[in-house]
Structures are given as structure tokens and as C-alpha cells.
C-alpha positions in Angstrom: -3.3 19.4 -2.4 0.3 20.6 -2.9 -0.7 23.5 -0.5 -1.2 21.2 2.3 1.6 19.1 1.3 3.6 22.3 1.7 2.1 23.2 5.1 2.5 20.0 6.8 6.7 20.3 5.6 6.5 23.7 7.2 4.5 22.7 10.4 7.0 19.6 10.9 9.5 22.1 10.6 8.5 24.4 12.5 7.9 21.8 15.6 11.2 20.4 15.1 13.1 23.5 15.4 10.9 24.4 18.5 11.4 21.3 20.3 15.2 21.5 19.7 15.2 25.6 20.4 13.0 24.2 24.1 15.7 22.0 24.6 18.7 23.9 24.6 16.8 27.0 26.6 15.6 24.6 28.9 19.2 22.9 29.3 21.3 26.3 29.7 18.4 28.0 32.4 18.7 24.5 34.1 22.7 24.8 34.7 21.8 28.6 34.9 19.5 28.0 37.8 21.7 25.6 39.4 24.7 28.2 39.4 23.1 30.8 40.8 22.0 28.6 43.8 25.4 27.3 43.8 26.6 30.9 44.3 23.6 31.9 47.0 24.8 29.0 49.2 28.3 29.7 49.0 27.5 33.6 50.1 25.3 32.6 52.6 27.7 30.3 54.1 30.5 33.4 53.5 27.9 35.6 55.6 27.4 32.7 58.3 31.5 32.1 59.2 32.0 36.2 59.1 29.2 36.5 61.2 30.4 33.8 63.9 33.8 35.1 63.5 32.3 38.5 64.3 30.9 37.5 67.4 34.0 34.9 68.5 32.5 32.0 67.0 29.0 29.6 67.0 28.5 30.2 70.9 29.2 33.3 71.3 26.0 35.9 71.6 25.6 39.8 72.4 25.2 41.2 75.6 21.7 41.2 77.1 22.8 44.6 78.3 23.1 45.6 74.7 19.7 44.8 73.3 18.0 46.2 70.4 22.0 48.1 69.9 24.2 47.7 67.2 27.1 44.6 68.5 30.3 45.4 68.9 33.0 43.7 67.2 35.3 40.9 68.8 38.5 43.2 67.5 38.8 46.7 65.5 39.1 45.2 61.8 37.2 46.6 59.2 34.9 43.2 58.4 36.0 43.5 54.7 39.8 42.5 55.6 41.5 39.7 54.5 40.5 37.3 57.9 37.0 36.8 57.0 35.3 35.4 53.8 34.6 38.0 51.2 31.2 38.4 50.6 29.9 39.6 47.4 26.0 40.0 48.1 24.2 42.2 51.0 23.8 40.7 54.2 22.8 41.3 57.5 22.8 39.2 61.2 19.7 39.7 63.8 20.5 37.7 67.1 17.4 36.5 68.9 16.9 35.5 72.3 14.7 32.0 73.4 11.2 33.2 73.0 11.9 35.0 69.6 13.5 38.4 70.9 15.5 41.0 69.4 18.5 41.5 71.1 21.0 42.9 68.5 22.2 42.6 65.0 25.0 43.4 62.8 24.4 44.8 59.3 26.4 45.8 56.1 24.4 48.7 55.8 22.6 51.6 57.9 18.3 50.8 58.1 15.4 51.0 60.3 14.3 49.0 63.1 11.0 49.1 61.3 12.9 47.2 58.6 14.3 44.4 61.0 11.3 43.7 62.5 9.7 43.0 59.3 12.2 40.9 58.4 12.5 38.9 61.4 8.4 38.5 61.8 8.6 37.2 58.2 11.4 34.4 59.0 10.1 33.4 61.9 7.1 32.6 60.3 8.3 30.0 58.1 8.7 28.0 61.0 11.9 26.8 59.0 15.5 27.2 59.5 15.8 28.3 56.1 13.5 30.6 53.5 13.4 33.0 50.9 10.6 36.2 51.1 10.3 39.7 49.3 10.5 42.5 51.6 10.6 46.6 50.0 11.4 45.2 46.6 14.1 43.0 47.2 14.6 39.3 47.4 16.0 38.0 50.4 17.0 34.6 52.4 17.9 33.6 55.6 19.1 30.9 57.6 19.1 30.3 61.1 22.0 29.7 63.8 21.1 28.3 66.9 22.7 28.8 70.2 22.1 27.7 74.0 20.9 31.2 74.5 18.8 31.9 71.2 19.4 32.1 67.6 21.4 33.8 65.0 19.5 35.0 61.9 21.8 35.5 58.6 19.9 37.4 56.3 21.3 37.7 52.3 20.0 40.0 49.8 19.4 37.6 46.4 17.7 40.3 43.8 20.8 39.9 41.8 20.8 36.3 41.5 17.1 36.2 40.7 17.2 38.7 38.5 19.2 37.1 36.8 16.9 34.0 36.3 14.2 36.3 35.5 16.3 38.1 32.5 17.1 35.3 31.0 13.4 33.7 30.8 12.6 37.0 29.1 15.7 36.6 26.7 14.9 33.2 25.8 11.4 34.7 25.4 12.4 37.2 22.8 15.0 35.4 20.8 12.7 32.3 20.3 10.1 34.3 19.2 12.2 36.1 17.1 13.7 33.0 15.6 10.3 31.4 15.3 9.0 34.2 13.4 12.2 34.3 11.1 12.3 30.6 10.6 8.6 30.9 9.4 9.5 32.5 7.0 12.7 30.7 6.0 10.6 27.1 6.2 7.9 28.6 3.8 9.9 29.4 1.3 12.3 26.1 1.3 9.3 24.1 2.2 7.7 26.1 -1.2 10.8 24.5 -3.4 10.7 21.5 -1.6 7.5 20.3 -3.1 8.4 21.8 -7.1 9.9 18.3 -7.5 6.3 16.7 -6.6 4.0 18.7 -8.4 5.9 18.3 -11.3 6.3 15.0 -11.2 2.8 14.8 -10.3 1.6 16.9 -13.3 3.4 14.9 -15.3 1.4 11.8 -14.4 -1.4 13.6 -14.6 -0.8 14.7 -18.1 0.2 11.0 -19.2 -3.1 9.2 -17.2 -4.8 12.0 -19.6 -2.8 11.2 -22.9 -3.0 7.4 -22.2 -6.6 7.5 -21.8 -7.0 9.2 -24.9 -5.1 7.3 -27.0 -6.5 4.5 -25.5 -10.0 5.6 -26.7 -10.0 4.8 -30.3 -8.7 1.7 -30.3 -11.0 0.6 -27.9 -13.7 1.8 -29.9 -12.5 -0.2 -33.0 -12.4 -3.1 -31.1 -15.7 -3.1 -29.6 -17.4 -2.1 -33.1 -15.2 -4.6 -34.8 -16.9 -7.3 -31.9 -20.5 -6.3 -32.6 -20.4 -6.0 -36.2 -19.1 -9.8 -36.4 -21.5 -10.4 -33.7 -24.0 -9.1 -35.7 -23.2 -11.2 -39.0 -24.1 -14.0 -38.2 -21.2 -16.3 -39.8 -20.0 -17.5 -37.4 -21.0 -20.6 -34.8 -21.5 -21.0 -31.0 -17.9 -21.3 -29.7 -16.5 -18.1 -32.1 -19.6 -16.2 -30.8 -18.3 -17.2 -26.7 -14.7 -15.5 -27.7 -16.1 -12.8 -28.9 -18.3 -11.7 -26.2 -15.3 -11.9 -24.2 -13.6 -9.3 -25.8 -16.5 -7.2 -26.1 -16.9 -7.2 -22.5 -13.0 -6.6 -21.6 -12.9 -3.8 -23.8 -16.0 -2.2 -22.3 -14.6 -2.6 -19.0 -11.1 -1.2 -20.4 -13.6 1.7 -21.9 -15.1 2.1 -18.2 -11.5 2.5 -17.0 -10.2 4.7 -19.3 -13.2 6.8 -18.9 -13.0 7.4 -15.0 -9.3 8.2 -15.5 -10.1 10.5 -18.2 -12.6 12.3 -15.7 -10.4 12.7 -12.7 -7.6 14.3 -14.6 -10.1 16.5 -15.8 -12.1 17.0 -12.3 -8.6 17.7 -11.0 -7.8 20.6 -13.6 -11.4 22.4 -13.5 -11.2 22.8 -9.5 -11.0 26.6 -10.1 -13.6 27.1 -12.5 -16.5 25.1 -11.3 -19.3 26.5 -11.6 -21.7 25.5 -8.8 -25.5 26.4 -8.8 -28.6 25.9 -6.0 -30.5 22.9 -6.6 -32.9 20.0 -4.8 -31.0 17.5 -3.9 -34.1 15.3 -2.6 -35.1 15.2 -6.5 -31.6 14.3 -7.4 -31.1 11.1 -5.4 -34.9 10.1 -6.4 -34.4 10.0 -9.5 -31.3 8.1 -9.2 -33.2 5.3 -6.7 -35.8 5.1 -10.0 -32.5 4.6 -12.1 -31.4 1.9 -10.1 -34.7 0.2 -9.8 -34.1 -2.7 -12.5 -30.5 -3.4 -11.0 -32.0 -3.4 -7.6 -34.4 -6.1 -8.5 -32.2 -8.0 -11.1 -29.4 -8.7 -7.6 -32.9 -10.2 -5.5 -32.0 -7.5 -3.1 -34.3 -5.0 -1.1 -34.3 -1.1 -0.8 -35.5 1.0 1.6 -35.0 4.7 1.3 -36.1 8.0 3.4 -35.6 10.8 2.2 -36.9 14.2 3.9 -37.9 16.6 0.9 -37.0 20.2 -0.8 -33.4 19.9 0.5 -31.3 22.1 -1.4 -27.4 22.4 -1.9 -25.4 24.5 -3.8 -23.1 22.6 -5.9 -23.1 20.8 -9.6 -26.3 18.6 -10.0 -25.0 16.1 -12.3 -21.3 15.6 -10.4 -23.8 14.7 -7.3 -25.9 12.8 -8.9 -23.1 10.4 -10.1 -21.8 10.6 -6.3 -25.4 8.3 -5.3 -25.1 6.8 -8.4 -21.6 5.5 -6.9 -23.0 4.6 -3.4 -26.1 2.8 -4.4 -24.1 0.8 -7.2 -21.4 -0.1 -5.1 -24.0 -0.6 -2.0 -26.3 -3.4 -4.6 -22.9 -5.1 -5.5 -21.7 -5.9 -2.2 -25.1 -6.8 -0.8 -25.3 -10.5 0.2 -28.2 -12.4 -1.8 -32.0 -11.3 0.1 -29.6 -8.4 1.4 -30.9 -5.1 1.9 -29.5 -1.2 1.2 -30.9 1.6 3.6 -30.9 4.9 1.7 -31.5 8.0 4.2 -30.9 11.9 3.2 -31.6 14.2 6.6 -31.3 17.8 7.5 -28.5 17.9 10.7 -28.2 21.6 11.9 -26.1 23.2 8.9 -25.6 19.9 6.8 -27.4 17.6 4.3 -26.5 14.4 5.2 -26.8 11.4 2.9 -26.2 8.4 4.0 -26.3 4.6 2.2 -26.0 1.5 4.4 -25.7 -2.6 2.7 -25.9 -5.7 4.2 -23.3 -7.8 4.0 -19.4 -8.8 4.7 -18.5 -5.6 6.0 -15.0 -3.7 5.9 -11.8 -4.5 8.0 -11.0 -1.5 10.2 -7.5 -1.3 8.7 -9.2 -1.2 4.9 -11.2 2.0 5.9 -9.0 4.8 5.4 -7.7 4.2 2.3 -11.0 2.5 0.4 -11.4 6.2 -0.8 -7.7 5.8 -2.7 -7.6 5.3 -6.2 -7.0 1.6 -7.3 -7.5 0.6 -3.6 -9.5 -2.5 -3.4 -10.2 -4.6 -0.5 -10.6 -7.9 -1.8 -9.1 -7.6 -5.7 -10.5 -11.2 -6.7 -14.4 -10.2 -5.8 -13.9 -6.7 -7.5 -13.1 -8.4 -10.5 -15.6 -9.9 -10.7 -18.0 -7.5 -9.8 -15.9 -5.4 -12.7 -14.5 -2.5 -10.7 -11.1 -1.3 -10.5 -11.3 0.9 -7.4 -12.1 4.1 -9.4 -15.9 5.2 -8.2 -14.9 6.0 -4.5 -12.0 7.7 -5.7 -14.3 9.7 -8.3 -16.5 9.9 -5.2 -14.2 11.4 -2.9 -12.9 14.1 -5.6 -16.6 15.4 -6.2 -17.2 15.5 -2.4 -14.2 17.4 -1.5 -14.6 19.4 -4.3 -18.2 20.7 -2.8 -15.8 21.0 0.3 -18.3 18.3 2.0 -16.5 15.4 3.9 -18.0 11.2 2.8 -16.7 8.9 4.9 -17.5 5.0 6.0 -18.3 3.2 9.1 -18.0 -0.3 8.8 -19.4 -3.8 11.4 -17.4 -6.7 9.6 -20.2 -9.2 8.7 -22.7 -7.4 9.6 -23.0 -4.2 7.5 -21.1 -0.8 5.7 -22.5 2.7 5.9 -21.1 5.3 3.7 -21.8 9.2 5.0 -21.8 12.3 3.0 -22.1 16.0 4.3 -22.6 18.6 2.2 -24.0 22.3 2.8 
């Protein structure tokens, strides 16, 4: 139980921190992405202005006699002088006519004509005035400026900006992974320390229940014995014997309660030392049915059972018998008069499945998750009339959990309730 509690603390802690880290990394990435895109747009705009100024403004165009050659500038000043906008990224410009033929180019570096033609073809394939593509291992963005005689295409190398975003993702992944590994061990340490007070409180509560149960057994035995002696003496009249029967009945109920509490405590303490062995579950269930026949007959309840023979499981036969007894006893108690109880024991894949169904009022959906809690009763007044304290199903669940099995219930209000036990 405490291991599960520690793991829950650990999972909650890691999930919470992971969400916070993811939100922080996403925020940083989005801000960086917007800054990088803004920088790219500004560099592209500067490049457009530079090449427009180089050819005398937006309407300027190269001389058709200088097709596919380097275009002359309108002045002799270098392109990086203060007169033109400064561009920090590598760029080049291509001029095309109205038939999309390359008629000129201007570049900050010298490249082969094949490179320019490839860039032009990729840009034209977009059929848009802007776009991004990869060429020769570099990432480029282009923008088209249309003129009356053709168009000017400006290309800008954005490899470094894209690498910033890629490296940022890699950095976040590495840093996040390392932080989660460190946080896992740190959280595991503090989760273990955080449940120490809970474990101590649980151990004290368990010890108190065990001590109280032991201390109550002796006075209850004395009360029950004295009541028997007085009832058998014959010196009391009928009205007095009635009160003695009440005392004896309540003493017996208290004895059953203390025995159940003591049993739960002892079972919690012996989970690691329990010895299991292979036994015939079909025979064990039949034995319990035989012992319950008188009770079933008194209650005027019809019992139907279908037991597949020679089904074996590994566990403690006496404890499993107790589970069957608890489920069958509850089914008989809460079955309506002239109702029916159906017991089934079948092999399903690798599990042996026991089901006990009874007709009656059923259990509301909001109660089903809690019916296996200690002292939980859906109808306290009715449970008291039946002589129950709400410990039977808790004992059954503890036994099945100890056997690595599963126990649960399904119910249709006003019709029936079915308890299922899966054992392997």
C-alpha cells in the first residue's frame, strides 16, 4: 500500500513538473520563433530595398542586351556602403522577363549558373510571391517583386536562423531529459520521506486495533459465559431472561467484530510470510455450499450453482473458503424473500472466475467503488438488522489481493447484484 502511495506521489510530482517545463520551453520557443521570423522578414525587406536601389528603384530593369550576365550598378559605390540598407544574411537577386526567362542576376557571392537556375525553378514552382525551400544543403526564402517588364526575385539564406530553432529544440530535449532524470531520483527520495508519517500513523492505528481486540476478547468472553450461566440456572423468570438474551446477543456480535478486526490486522502483518499451495477450488466451493444449505433453506432462498470440476489454483485454501463464505452469506442475507442466489465457477482463459449473484434491491452506482472499504455500509440500519459491521467484504478483498487476484461487483438497482473473483 505504501509503495503504491509513494509511486503516486512520484508520478504526480513528475507530471506536474513536466507540464511546467513543457509550458516554459514552449513559451521560450514561441518567443524565439517569432523573433527569428521577424529578423528574417526584416533582412528580406532590406535585401529587396538594396537591389531596388541598385537598379534605380522599383521600375528599373536590366538591359535586355545583357541577358544572363552580371548586371551593372547605377553607381560605383560598394553595396555595403552606408547608402544602402545593411543585410546580415547572404542574398542574391534574379531578374526574369514576362516569359519567366532569366535575363540577369546580382549576387553578394559568385555561384555557377546552374545554382541560380535551380533556385529560380524552385521559386517558380511555388506559384506564389514568397516561399521557402532547401538547395545544396542551405535553406532559402524568396520574395517576388513584379515590374511592368517581368519580375525581380530576391533570395535570402536563412540557414543560420533555422539552425537556431533546430538547436533550441535539441537543447530543450537534452536539458528536459536530464532534468527529468534528476527530478525522478530527487522526487523518489522526497516521496519516500513524505509517506513516513503516514506509515507511522497507519502502523500505530493497526497496533491499536490489534491491542484493543486482544483486550476486548477477555471481558466479552466473561460476559458471554456469565450470561450462559444465568440462562441455564433456571432461577430467573421470563422477563429477566429476555434481557440476558439481549446481552448475550450483543456480546456475540462484539466478539465477531473484534475477531474480524484482529484477523485483518494479522493478515496485513503476515503478507510476506504466507505460504501458498495448489488446491482444488471446485471442491472447496462445494464444501462451503454444503455448510450453507441450512441457512439458505431457512431464508427461503433458491440456490442455483454451476461448478466446473477439477479447477485448481495456488493459494491458501482456508482463506479462499472464507471469501466464498463471505460472498455467499452476503448474497443470502440481502436476497429478497423467495429470491434466488446463483453461484458459478468457470475457467476463463488463464483465470478461474467465481461469480455470486443474488436478486434484490441491488447497489447504487455511487456505492460500488466503496463497498470494499472497512466499516462501509450502503444501508446502516439494514446492515445492523442483519448483524453486519461492514468488514466482510473488506476481509474478502484483502484475501484476494493477497492472492494477486481481483474482486469487484456489478449491480442493477432493483434487480440483482453480482460479485466476481478472478484467481490465476
